[in-house]
N, CA, C and O atoms as a GROMACS GRO file, in nm:
protein
  596
    1MET      N    1  25.348  11.739   8.615
    1MET     CA    2  25.256  11.724   8.728
    1MET      C    3  25.242  11.575   8.759
    1MET      O    4  25.230  11.492   8.669
    2LYS      N    5  25.242  11.543   8.884
    2LYS     CA    6  25.232  11.405   8.928
    2LYS      C    7  25.086  11.358   8.932
    2LYS      O    8  24.993  11.439   8.930
    3THR      N    9  25.071  11.228   8.936
    3THR     CA   10  24.938  11.168   8.953
    3THR      C   11  24.894  11.188   9.097
    3THR      O   12  24.972  11.169   9.190
    4LEU      N   13  24.769  11.226   9.115
    4LEU     CA   14  24.709  11.231   9.248
    4LEU      C   15  24.642  11.097   9.270
    4LEU      O   16  24.565  11.050   9.186
    5TYR      N   17  24.671  11.034   9.381
    5TYR     CA   18  24.612  10.906   9.415
    5TYR      C   19  24.498  10.927   9.514
    5TYR      O   20  24.492  11.029   9.583
    6THR      N   21  24.408  10.829   9.521
    6THR     CA   22  24.306  10.827   9.626
    6THR      C   23  24.306  10.689   9.688
    6THR      O   24  24.339  10.590   9.623
    7ILE      N   25  24.268  10.683   9.816
    7ILE     CA   26  24.263  10.554   9.885
    7ILE      C   27  24.162  10.561  10.000
    7ILE      O   28  24.146  10.665  10.064
    8GLY      N   29  24.096  10.450  10.024
    8GLY     CA   30  24.008  10.434  10.140
    8GLY      C   31  24.062  10.320  10.224
    8GLY      O   32  24.114  10.222  10.171
    9TYR      N   33  24.050  10.333  10.355
    9TYR     CA   34  24.108  10.232  10.444
    9TYR      C   35  24.006  10.130  10.497
    9TYR      O   36  24.040  10.047  10.582
   10GLU      N   37  23.883  10.136  10.450
   10GLU     CA   38  23.781  10.042  10.496
   10GLU      C   39  23.830   9.898  10.474
   10GLU      O   40  23.873   9.863  10.364
   11GLY      N   41  23.824   9.817  10.579
   11GLY     CA   42  23.864   9.677  10.569
   11GLY      C   43  24.013   9.653  10.576
   11GLY      O   44  24.057   9.538  10.569
   12ALA      N   45  24.093   9.758  10.590
   12ALA     CA   46  24.239   9.742  10.592
   12ALA      C   47  24.293   9.754  10.734
   12ALA      O   48  24.227   9.809  10.823
   13ASP      N   49  24.412   9.701  10.754
   13ASP     CA   50  24.482   9.730  10.878
   13ASP      C   51  24.595   9.828  10.845
   13ASP      O   52  24.630   9.844  10.728
   14ILE      N   53  24.649   9.891  10.946
   14ILE     CA   54  24.747   9.997  10.924
   14ILE      C   55  24.872   9.945  10.853
   14ILE      O   56  24.931  10.017  10.772
   15SER      N   57  24.912   9.824  10.882
   15SER     CA   58  25.031   9.769  10.819
   15SER      C   59  25.013   9.754  10.667
   15SER      O   60  25.100   9.795  10.590
   16ALA      N   61  24.902   9.695  10.626
   16ALA     CA   62  24.875   9.679  10.483
   16ALA      C   63  24.859   9.814  10.415
   16ALA      O   64  24.901   9.833  10.301
   17PHE      N   65  24.797   9.908  10.484
   17PHE     CA   66  24.779  10.042  10.432
   17PHE      C   67  24.914  10.108  10.405
   17PHE      O   68  24.937  10.162  10.297
   18LEU      N   69  25.003  10.103  10.503
   18LEU     CA   70  25.136  10.163  10.488
   18LEU      C   71  25.216  10.094  10.377
   18LEU      O   72  25.288  10.159  10.302
   19THR      N   73  25.204   9.963  10.368
   19THR     CA   74  25.273   9.889  10.262
   19THR      C   75  25.224   9.933  10.124
   19THR      O   76  25.305   9.953  10.034
   20THR      N   77  25.095   9.947  10.109
   20THR     CA   78  25.038   9.992   9.980
   20THR      C   79  25.092  10.129   9.942
   20THR      O   80  25.133  10.150   9.828
   21LEU      N   81  25.093  10.222  10.037
   21LEU     CA   82  25.146  10.356  10.008
   21LEU      C   83  25.293  10.350   9.971
   21LEU      O   84  25.336  10.419   9.878
   22GLY      N   85  25.369  10.269  10.043
   22GLY     CA   86  25.512  10.257  10.014
   22GLY      C   87  25.540  10.200   9.876
   22GLY      O   88  25.632  10.245   9.808
   23GLU      N   89  25.462  10.103   9.835
   23GLU     CA   90  25.482  10.040   9.703
   23GLU      C   91  25.459  10.138   9.589
   23GLU      O   92  25.521  10.125   9.483
   24VAL      N   93  25.372  10.236   9.610
   24VAL     CA   94  25.342  10.334   9.507
   24VAL      C   95  25.438  10.455   9.515
   24VAL      O   96  25.451  10.530   9.419
   25GLY      N   97  25.502  10.471   9.629
   25GLY     CA   98  25.594  10.584   9.647
   25GLY      C   99  25.527  10.709   9.700
   25GLY      O  100  25.578  10.819   9.680
   26VAL      N  101  25.414  10.694   9.769
   26VAL     CA  102  25.344  10.808   9.827
   26VAL      C  103  25.432  10.873   9.934
   26VAL      O  104  25.493  10.805  10.016
   27LYS      N  105  25.438  11.006   9.930
   27LYS     CA  106  25.516  11.084  10.027
   27LYS      C  107  25.429  11.174  10.114
   27LYS      O  108  25.476  11.230  10.213
   28ARG      N  109  25.300  11.188  10.076
   28ARG     CA  110  25.211  11.277  10.151
   28ARG      C  111  25.069  11.218  10.150
   28ARG      O  112  25.018  11.177  10.046
   29VAL      N  113  25.007  11.217  10.268
   29VAL     CA  114  24.867  11.179  10.280
   29VAL      C  115  24.787  11.306  10.308
   29VAL      O  116  24.814  11.379  10.402
   30ALA      N  117  24.688  11.329  10.223
   30ALA     CA  118  24.595  11.441  10.240
   30ALA      C  119  24.463  11.382  10.289
   30ALA      O  120  24.386  11.326  10.211
   31ASP      N  121  24.439  11.394  10.417
   31ASP     CA  122  24.320  11.337  10.481
   31ASP      C  123  24.203  11.430  10.455
   31ASP      O  124  24.201  11.544  10.501
   32ILE      N  125  24.105  11.380  10.379
   32ILE     CA  126  23.989  11.464  10.347
   32ILE      C  127  23.863  11.415  10.419
   32ILE      O  128  23.751  11.430  10.369
   33ARG      N  129  23.883  11.357  10.537
   33ARG     CA  130  23.768  11.324  10.622
   33ARG      C  131  23.728  11.451  10.697
   33ARG      O  132  23.814  11.527  10.742
   34ASP      N  133  23.600  11.473  10.711
   34ASP     CA  134  23.552  11.587  10.788
   34ASP      C  135  23.598  11.575  10.933
   34ASP      O  136  23.646  11.671  10.993
   35VAL      N  137  23.582  11.457  10.988
   35VAL     CA  138  23.622  11.429  11.126
   35VAL      C  139  23.727  11.318  11.120
   35VAL      O  140  23.693  11.202  11.095
   36PRO      N  141  23.853  11.352  11.143
   36PRO     CA  142  23.961  11.255  11.123
   36PRO      C  143  23.983  11.161  11.242
   36PRO      O  144  24.096  11.145  11.290
   37ILE      N  145  23.876  11.101  11.287
   37ILE     CA  146  23.886  11.000  11.391
   37ILE      C  147  23.828  10.871  11.335
   37ILE      O  148  23.747  10.872  11.243
   38SER      N  149  23.870  10.760  11.393
   38SER     CA  150  23.824  10.632  11.342
   38SER      C  151  23.819  10.530  11.455
   38SER      O  152  23.901  10.534  11.547
   39ARG      N  153  23.725  10.441  11.447
   39ARG     CA  154  23.721  10.328  11.539
   39ARG      C  155  23.822  10.223  11.497
   39ARG      O  156  23.854  10.132  11.574
   40LYS      N  157  23.870  10.235  11.376
   40LYS     CA  158  23.967  10.140  11.320
   40LYS      C  159  24.106  10.177  11.375
   40LYS      O  160  24.154  10.288  11.355
   41LYS      N  161  24.168  10.083  11.441
   41LYS     CA  162  24.296  10.107  11.508
   41LYS      C  163  24.401  10.161  11.410
   41LYS      O  164  24.426  10.104  11.304
   42GLY      N  165  24.461  10.272  11.449
   42GLY     CA  166  24.569  10.332  11.373
   42GLY      C  167  24.527  10.437  11.272
   42GLY      O  168  24.614  10.498  11.209
   43PHE      N  169  24.398  10.460  11.256
   43PHE     CA  170  24.353  10.552  11.151
   43PHE      C  171  24.296  10.685  11.203
   43PHE      O  172  24.248  10.766  11.124
   44SER      N  173  24.301  10.708  11.334
   44SER     CA  174  24.266  10.840  11.384
   44SER      C  175  24.383  10.934  11.358
   44SER      O  176  24.498  10.890  11.350
   45LYS      N  177  24.355  11.061  11.346
   45LYS     CA  178  24.450  11.162  11.300
   45LYS      C  179  24.590  11.150  11.362
   45LYS      O  180  24.688  11.135  11.289
   46ASN      N  181  24.601  11.156  11.493
   46ASN     CA  182  24.733  11.157  11.557
   46ASN      C  183  24.808  11.026  11.541
   46ASN      O  184  24.927  11.027  11.511
   47LYS      N  185  24.740  10.915  11.560
   47LYS     CA  186  24.805  10.783  11.543
   47LYS      C  187  24.845  10.762  11.397
   47LYS      O  188  24.953  10.709  11.370
   48LEU      N  189  24.760  10.802  11.306
   48LEU     CA  190  24.791  10.788  11.164
   48LEU      C  191  24.911  10.874  11.126
   48LEU      O  192  25.003  10.827  11.059
   49ALA      N  193  24.911  10.999  11.170
   49ALA     CA  194  25.023  11.088  11.139
   49ALA      C  195  25.153  11.032  11.193
   49ALA      O  196  25.257  11.040  11.128
   50GLU      N  197  25.148  10.974  11.312
   50GLU     CA  198  25.267  10.913  11.373
   50GLU      C  199  25.316  10.793  11.292
   50GLU      O  200  25.435  10.781  11.264
   51ALA      N  201  25.224  10.705  11.255
   51ALA     CA  202  25.262  10.586  11.177
   51ALA      C  203  25.318  10.626  11.040
   51ALA      O  204  25.414  10.567  10.992
   52LEU      N  205  25.257  10.725  10.978
   52LEU     CA  206  25.305  10.772  10.848
   52LEU      C  207  25.445  10.832  10.861
   52LEU      O  208  25.533  10.806  10.778
   53SER      N  209  25.465  10.911  10.963
   53SER     CA  210  25.594  10.975  10.986
   53SER      C  211  25.705  10.871  11.001
   53SER      O  212  25.817  10.891  10.953
   54GLU      N  213  25.674  10.762  11.067
   54GLU     CA  214  25.774  10.656  11.089
   54GLU      C  215  25.821  10.592  10.958
   54GLU      O  216  25.929  10.532  10.955
   55VAL      N  217  25.743  10.604  10.851
   55VAL     CA  218  25.783  10.548  10.722
   55VAL      C  219  25.812  10.659  10.619
   55VAL      O  220  25.818  10.633  10.499
   56GLY      N  221  25.831  10.782  10.669
   56GLY     CA  222  25.871  10.891  10.582
   56GLY      C  223  25.762  10.954  10.499
   56GLY      O  224  25.789  11.011  10.393
   57ILE      N  225  25.638  10.945  10.545
   57ILE     CA  226  25.524  11.003  10.474
   57ILE      C  227  25.466  11.114  10.560
   57ILE      O  228  25.442  11.094  10.679
   58SER      N  229  25.442  11.231  10.500
   58SER     CA  230  25.383  11.342  10.576
   58SER      C  231  25.230  11.332  10.574
   58SER      O  232  25.171  11.263  10.490
   59TYR      N  233  25.169  11.401  10.668
   59TYR     CA  234  25.024  11.398  10.685
   59TYR      C  235  24.971  11.540  10.692
   59TYR      O  236  25.030  11.626  10.757
   60ALA      N  237  24.860  11.566  10.625
   60ALA     CA  238  24.791  11.694  10.636
   60ALA      C  239  24.640  11.667  10.633
   60ALA      O  240  24.591  11.584  10.557
   61HIS      N  241  24.569  11.739  10.717
   61HIS     CA  242  24.423  11.727  10.722
   61HIS      C  243  24.362  11.843  10.644
   61HIS      O  244  24.393  11.960  10.671
   62PHE      N  245  24.276  11.811  10.548
   62PHE     CA  246  24.206  11.911  10.467
   62PHE      C  247  24.057  11.907  10.501
   62PHE      O  248  23.976  11.860  10.421
   63LYS      N  249  24.023  11.956  10.618
   63LYS     CA  250  23.886  11.952  10.667
   63LYS      C  251  23.785  12.013  10.569
   63LYS      O  252  23.675  11.959  10.556
   64PRO      N  253  23.817  12.124  10.500
   64PRO     CA  254  23.717  12.181  10.409
   64PRO      C  255  23.674  12.088  10.297
   64PRO      O  256  23.572  12.111  10.233
   65LEU      N  257  23.752  11.982  10.271
   65LEU     CA  258  23.717  11.887  10.166
   65LEU      C  259  23.646  11.763  10.220
   65LEU      O  260  23.616  11.671  10.144
   66GLY      N  261  23.618  11.762  10.349
   66GLY     CA  262  23.549  11.649  10.410
   66GLY      C  263  23.399  11.652  10.383
   66GLY      O  264  23.341  11.758  10.359
   67ASP      N  265  23.340  11.536  10.387
   67ASP     CA  266  23.195  11.523  10.368
   67ASP      C  267  23.126  11.562  10.499
   67ASP      O  268  23.150  11.499  10.602
   68PRO      N  269  23.041  11.666  10.498
   68PRO     CA  270  22.975  11.707  10.622
   68PRO      C  271  22.878  11.600  10.673
   68PRO      O  272  22.838  11.510  10.600
   69LYS      N  273  22.843  11.614  10.799
   69LYS     CA  274  22.758  11.516  10.865
   69LYS      C  275  22.631  11.484  10.786
   69LYS      O  276  22.595  11.367  10.773
   70GLU      N  277  22.565  11.585  10.735
   70GLU     CA  278  22.441  11.564  10.660
   70GLU      C  279  22.466  11.476  10.536
   70GLU      O  280  22.382  11.394  10.500
   71GLY      N  281  22.579  11.495  10.472
   71GLY     CA  282  22.614  11.413  10.355
   71GLY      C  283  22.644  11.269  10.394
   71GLY      O  284  22.602  11.175  10.326
   72ARG      N  285  22.716  11.253  10.504
   72ARG     CA  286  22.748  11.117  10.552
   72ARG      C  287  22.620  11.042  10.590
   72ARG      O  288  22.606  10.924  10.560
   73GLU      N  289  22.528  11.113  10.656
   73GLU     CA  290  22.401  11.050  10.695
   73GLU      C  291  22.320  11.011  10.571
   73GLU      O  292  22.258  10.905  10.569
   74ALA      N  293  22.321  11.094  10.470
   74ALA     CA  294  22.248  11.063  10.347
   74ALA      C  295  22.306  10.938  10.282
   74ALA      O  296  22.230  10.852  10.236
   75MET      N  297  22.438  10.926  10.277
   75MET     CA  298  22.500  10.806  10.217
   75MET      C  299  22.466  10.682  10.298
   75MET      O  300  22.434  10.577  10.241
   76ARG      N  301  22.473  10.693  10.430
   76ARG     CA  302  22.442  10.577  10.515
   76ARG      C  303  22.298  10.531  10.496
   76ARG      O  304  22.270  10.411  10.505
   77SER      N  305  22.208  10.624  10.468
   77SER     CA  306  22.068  10.587  10.449
   77SER      C  307  22.039  10.547  10.304
   77SER      O  308  21.926  10.510  10.272
   78GLY      N  309  22.140  10.554  10.218
   78GLY     CA  310  22.123  10.513  10.079
   78GLY      C  311  22.068  10.622   9.988
   78GLY      O  312  22.030  10.594   9.874
   79ASP      N  313  22.064  10.745  10.036
   79ASP     CA  314  22.013  10.856   9.955
   79ASP      C  315  22.129  10.926   9.884
   79ASP      O  316  22.175  11.032   9.926
   80ARG      N  317  22.173  10.865   9.775
   80ARG     CA  318  22.289  10.918   9.700
   80ARG      C  319  22.260  11.056   9.643
   80ARG      O  320  22.350  11.141   9.639
   81ALA      N  321  22.139  11.081   9.598
   81ALA     CA  322  22.105  11.212   9.542
   81ALA      C  323  22.122  11.322   9.646
   81ALA      O  324  22.176  11.429   9.617
   82LYS      N  325  22.075  11.295   9.768
   82LYS     CA  326  22.090  11.395   9.874
   82LYS      C  327  22.238  11.413   9.909
   82LYS      O  328  22.284  11.525   9.927
   83PHE      N  329  22.311  11.302   9.918
   83PHE     CA  330  22.455  11.311   9.944
   83PHE      C  331  22.521  11.402   9.841
   83PHE      O  332  22.596  11.493   9.877
   84LEU      N  333  22.494  11.378   9.713
   84LEU     CA  334  22.557  11.457   9.607
   84LEU      C  335  22.520  11.604   9.619
   84LEU      O  336  22.604  11.691   9.600
   85SER      N  337  22.394  11.631   9.648
   85SER     CA  338  22.350  11.768   9.664
   85SER      C  339  22.422  11.837   9.780
   85SER      O  340  22.474  11.947   9.766
   86VAL      N  341  22.426  11.770   9.894
   86VAL     CA  342  22.491  11.827  10.013
   86VAL      C  343  22.640  11.846   9.988
   86VAL      O  344  22.695  11.952  10.016
   87PHE      N  345  22.704  11.744   9.935
   87PHE     CA  346  22.848  11.754   9.919
   87PHE      C  347  22.886  11.856   9.812
   87PHE      O  348  22.980  11.934   9.832
   88ASN      N  349  22.815  11.858   9.701
   88ASN     CA  350  22.848  11.956   9.596
   88ASN      C  351  22.831  12.099   9.645
   88ASN      O  352  22.911  12.186   9.611
   89GLU      N  353  22.728  12.124   9.725
   89GLU     CA  354  22.712  12.258   9.783
   89GLU      C  355  22.828  12.289   9.877
   89GLU      O  356  22.885  12.398   9.874
   90HIS      N  357  22.862  12.192   9.960
   90HIS     CA  358  22.970  12.209  10.058
   90HIS      C  359  23.104  12.237   9.990
   90HIS      O  360  23.176  12.330  10.028
   91VAL      N  361  23.137  12.158   9.890
   91VAL     CA  362  23.268  12.170   9.826
   91VAL      C  363  23.275  12.292   9.732
   91VAL      O  364  23.384  12.328   9.687
   92GLY      N  365  23.162  12.353   9.706
   92GLY     CA  366  23.161  12.475   9.626
   92GLY      C  367  23.196  12.600   9.706
   92GLY      O  368  23.216  12.707   9.649
   93ARG      N  369  23.205  12.586   9.837
   93ARG     CA  370  23.238  12.700   9.923
   93ARG      C  371  23.382  12.746   9.898
   93ARG      O  372  23.466  12.669   9.851
   94GLU      N  373  23.408  12.871   9.930
   94GLU     CA  374  23.540  12.929   9.906
   94GLU      C  375  23.651  12.855   9.980
   94GLU      O  376  23.758  12.833   9.923
   95ASP      N  377  23.627  12.816  10.106
   95ASP     CA  378  23.734  12.748  10.180
   95ASP      C  379  23.767  12.612  10.118
   95ASP      O  380  23.883  12.570  10.120
   96ALA      N  381  23.668  12.544  10.064
   96ALA     CA  382  23.694  12.415   9.998
   96ALA      C  383  23.769  12.437   9.866
   96ALA      O  384  23.861  12.362   9.834
   97GLN      N  385  23.731  12.539   9.792
   97GLN     CA  386  23.801  12.568   9.668
   97GLN      C  387  23.947  12.606   9.695
   97GLN      O  388  24.037  12.564   9.622
   98ASP      N  389  23.969  12.685   9.799
   98ASP     CA  390  24.106  12.722   9.837
   98ASP      C  391  24.186  12.598   9.879
   98ASP      O  392  24.305  12.587   9.848
   99ALA      N  393  24.119  12.506   9.950
   99ALA     CA  394  24.186  12.383   9.993
   99ALA      C  395  24.228  12.299   9.873
   99ALA      O  396  24.334  12.236   9.874
  100MET      N  397  24.144  12.296   9.770
  100MET     CA  398  24.181  12.222   9.648
  100MET      C  399  24.306  12.280   9.583
  100MET      O  400  24.393  12.205   9.538
  101VAL      N  401  24.315  12.411   9.579
  101VAL     CA  402  24.433  12.475   9.520
  101VAL      C  403  24.557  12.441   9.603
  101VAL      O  404  24.661  12.406   9.547
  102GLU      N  405  24.546  12.452   9.735
  102GLU     CA  406  24.659  12.419   9.822
  102GLU      C  407  24.700  12.272   9.805
  102GLU      O  408  24.818  12.240   9.797
  103LEU      N  409  24.602  12.186   9.800
  103LEU     CA  410  24.628  12.043   9.782
  103LEU      C  411  24.698  12.018   9.649
  103LEU      O  412  24.793  11.939   9.643
  104ALA      N  413  24.653  12.082   9.543
  104ALA     CA  414  24.716  12.065   9.412
  104ALA      C  415  24.860  12.113   9.412
  104ALA      O  416  24.946  12.051   9.350
  105GLU      N  417  24.886  12.222   9.481
  105GLU     CA  418  25.024  12.273   9.491
  105GLU      C  419  25.113  12.172   9.562
  105GLU      O  420  25.227  12.150   9.520
  106GLN      N  421  25.064  12.113   9.669
  106GLN     CA  422  25.142  12.012   9.741
  106GLN      C  423  25.161  11.888   9.655
  106GLN      O  424  25.270  11.830   9.651
  107ALA      N  425  25.056  11.847   9.586
  107ALA     CA  426  25.063  11.725   9.504
  107ALA      C  427  25.157  11.742   9.385
  107ALA      O  428  25.212  11.644   9.335
  108ALA      N  429  25.176  11.865   9.340
  108ALA     CA  430  25.267  11.890   9.228
  108ALA      C  431  25.412  11.862   9.266
  108ALA      O  432  25.496  11.836   9.179
  109ASN      N  433  25.442  11.868   9.395
  109ASN     CA  434  25.580  11.852   9.442
  109ASN      C  435  25.609  11.719   9.508
  109ASN      O  436  25.724  11.688   9.537
  110SER      N  437  25.506  11.639   9.532
  110SER     CA  438  25.525  11.516   9.608
  110SER      C  439  25.411  11.420   9.579
  110SER      O  440  25.295  11.461   9.569
  111GLU      N  441  25.443  11.293   9.564
  111GLU     CA  442  25.338  11.192   9.541
  111GLU      C  443  25.240  11.197   9.658
  111GLU      O  444  25.276  11.174   9.773
  112THR      N  445  25.114  11.228   9.625
  112THR     CA  446  25.012  11.255   9.726
  112THR      C  447  24.892  11.165   9.705
  112THR      O  448  24.855  11.132   9.592
  113VAL      N  449  24.831  11.125   9.818
  113VAL     CA  450  24.710  11.043   9.813
  113VAL      C  451  24.601  11.110   9.896
  113VAL      O  452  24.626  11.156  10.008
  114LEU      N  453  24.479  11.115   9.841
  114LEU     CA  454  24.362  11.160   9.916
  114LEU      C  455  24.311  11.042   9.998
  114LEU      O  456  24.292  10.933   9.945
  115LEU      N  457  24.290  11.064  10.125
  115LEU     CA  458  24.248  10.958  10.215
  115LEU      C  459  24.109  10.982  10.269
  115LEU      O  460  24.075  11.093  10.310
  116CYS      N  461  24.028  10.877  10.269
  116CYS     CA  462  23.905  10.874  10.346
  116CYS      C  463  23.875  10.727  10.380
  116CYS      O  464  23.961  10.640  10.362
  117TYR      N  465  23.758  10.702  10.427
  117TYR     CA  466  23.725  10.568  10.477
  117TYR      C  467  23.681  10.470  10.370
  117TYR      O  468  23.731  10.358  10.366
  118GLU      N  469  23.589  10.508  10.284
  118GLU     CA  470  23.523  10.416  10.192
  118GLU      C  471  23.620  10.338  10.103
  118GLU      O  472  23.708  10.397  10.040
  119ARG      N  473  23.604  10.208  10.098
  119ARG     CA  474  23.688  10.124  10.012
  119ARG      C  475  23.660  10.151   9.865
  119ARG      O  476  23.753  10.167   9.786
  120ASP      N  477  23.534  10.156   9.830
  120ASP     CA  478  23.494  10.170   9.690
  120ASP      C  479  23.491  10.317   9.652
  120ASP      O  480  23.411  10.393   9.707
  121PRO      N  481  23.576  10.359   9.560
  121PRO     CA  482  23.582  10.502   9.525
  121PRO      C  483  23.453  10.556   9.464
  121PRO      O  484  23.429  10.676   9.470
  122LYS      N  485  23.371  10.470   9.405
  122LYS     CA  486  23.246  10.521   9.346
  122LYS      C  487  23.147  10.564   9.453
  122LYS      O  488  23.054  10.641   9.425
  123ASP      N  489  23.165  10.517   9.574
  123ASP     CA  490  23.078  10.555   9.685
  123ASP      C  491  23.141  10.660   9.775
  123ASP      O  492  23.097  10.678   9.888
  124CYS      N  493  23.241  10.729   9.726
  124CYS     CA  494  23.317  10.816   9.815
  124CYS      C  495  23.336  10.956   9.758
  124CYS      O  496  23.350  10.976   9.638
  125HIS      N  497  23.337  11.050   9.848
  125HIS     CA  498  23.355  11.190   9.808
  125HIS      C  499  23.495  11.218   9.755
  125HIS      O  500  23.516  11.319   9.688
  126ARG      N  501  23.592  11.131   9.783
  126ARG     CA  502  23.727  11.157   9.731
  126ARG      C  503  23.730  11.157   9.579
  126ARG      O  504  23.810  11.228   9.518
  127THR      N  505  23.643  11.078   9.518
  127THR     CA  506  23.635  11.077   9.372
  127THR      C  507  23.580  11.210   9.321
  127THR      O  508  23.625  11.260   9.218
  128ILE      N  509  23.484  11.264   9.391
  128ILE     CA  510  23.429  11.394   9.351
  128ILE      C  511  23.536  11.502   9.362
  128ILE      O  512  23.553  11.583   9.271
  129VAL      N  513  23.610  11.502   9.472
  129VAL     CA  514  23.716  11.601   9.492
  129VAL      C  515  23.821  11.588   9.382
  129VAL      O  516  23.859  11.688   9.320
  130ALA      N  517  23.868  11.467   9.358
  130ALA     CA  518  23.971  11.446   9.255
  130ALA      C  519  23.919  11.486   9.117
  130ALA      O  520  23.992  11.546   9.038
  131SER      N  521  23.794  11.451   9.087
  131SER     CA  522  23.735  11.487   8.958
  131SER      C  523  23.724  11.638   8.942
  131SER      O  524  23.754  11.692   8.835
  132MET      N  525  23.683  11.706   9.047
  132MET     CA  526  23.672  11.852   9.041
  132MET      C  527  23.810  11.915   9.020
  132MET      O  528  23.823  12.010   8.944
  133MET      N  529  23.910  11.862   9.086
  133MET     CA  530  24.045  11.915   9.071
  133MET      C  531  24.094  11.896   8.927
  133MET      O  532  24.160  11.984   8.871
  134LYS      N  533  24.062  11.782   8.869
  134LYS     CA  534  24.101  11.757   8.730
  134LYS      C  535  24.025  11.851   8.636
  134LYS      O  536  24.084  11.911   8.546
  135GLU      N  537  23.895  11.863   8.656
  135GLU     CA  538  23.814  11.951   8.571
  135GLU      C  539  23.861  12.096   8.575
  135GLU      O  540  23.853  12.166   8.475
  136ARG      N  541  23.909  12.140   8.690
  136ARG     CA  542  23.958  12.277   8.705
  136ARG      C  543  24.101  12.293   8.655
  136ARG      O  544  24.155  12.404   8.656
  137GLY      N  545  24.164  12.184   8.612
  137GLY     CA  546  24.300  12.192   8.563
  137GLY      C  547  24.404  12.198   8.674
  137GLY      O  548  24.520  12.234   8.649
  138LEU      N  549  24.364  12.163   8.797
  138LEU     CA  550  24.458  12.165   8.909
  138LEU      C  551  24.549  12.043   8.909
  138LEU      O  552  24.662  12.048   8.958
  139ILE      N  553  24.499  11.934   8.853
  139ILE     CA  554  24.578  11.812   8.838
  139ILE      C  555  24.553  11.758   8.697
  139ILE      O  556  24.451  11.789   8.635
  140GLU      N  557  24.647  11.679   8.648
  140GLU     CA  558  24.628  11.620   8.516
  140GLU      C  559  24.552  11.489   8.522
  140GLU      O  560  24.471  11.459   8.435
  141GLN      N  561  24.579  11.412   8.627
  141GLN     CA  562  24.516  11.280   8.637
  141GLN      C  563  24.510  11.236   8.782
  141GLN      O  564  24.581  11.287   8.868
  142PHE      N  565  24.423  11.138   8.805
  142PHE     CA  566  24.417  11.074   8.937
  142PHE      C  567  24.388  10.927   8.917
  142PHE      O  568  24.332  10.885   8.815
  143THR      N  569  24.426  10.851   9.015
  143THR     CA  570  24.399  10.708   9.010
  143THR      C  571  24.370  10.658   9.152
  143THR      O  572  24.423  10.709   9.250
  144HIS      N  573  24.284  10.558   9.159
  144HIS     CA  574  24.245  10.501   9.287
  144HIS      C  575  24.336  10.385   9.324
  144HIS      O  576  24.370  10.301   9.239
  145LEU      N  577  24.376  10.380   9.448
  145LEU     CA  578  24.454  10.269   9.502
  145LEU      C  579  24.364  10.182   9.588
  145LEU      O  580  24.272  10.231   9.654
  146GLY      N  581  24.390  10.055   9.588
  146GLY     CA  582  24.324   9.962   9.679
  146GLY      C  583  24.428   9.910   9.776
  146GLY      O  584  24.540   9.878   9.736
  147VAL      N  585  24.393   9.900   9.902
  147VAL     CA  586  24.486   9.848  10.001
  147VAL      C  587  24.504   9.701   9.976
  147VAL      O  588  24.407   9.625   9.969
  148LYS      N  589  24.629   9.661   9.962
  148LYS     CA  590  24.660   9.520   9.940
  148LYS      C  591  24.657   9.448  10.073
  148LYS      O  592  24.705   9.499  10.174
  149LYS      N  593  24.601   9.331  10.072
  149LYS     CA  594  24.588   9.255  10.197
  149LYS      C  595  24.704   9.161  10.216
  149LYS      O  596  24.709   9.090  10.316
   0.00000   0.00000   0.00000
């Protein structure tokens, strides 16, 4: 089983982001943003998928693993306890659990990275998703990537 990577694009530009993925050998981006749009140039779903395709990386959106609006608002307001409560309830749903299994199956065959916005993985739901996947035995390990500038 391959390592599952995680990455946040906060503070990065698309060129540095693509370079970082290439250096690690990522072949698939699993976007776990609830809403895959961004004010950051190149990181909205269609533009990102196009840029990734140009460098031989596939893109898939896993909406059931995204942080719902209520969770994002809680994090923005600094209420980590509420964020954790909202997100843990959300990710416990059947569609999210099914998405984790599908994601693990894809990651077993190709170097895969979980994508969201937050730079710091300790402040991001991608760490929760990766941890849950490891705890369930869906993956053996995960590691966080930082976009090189």
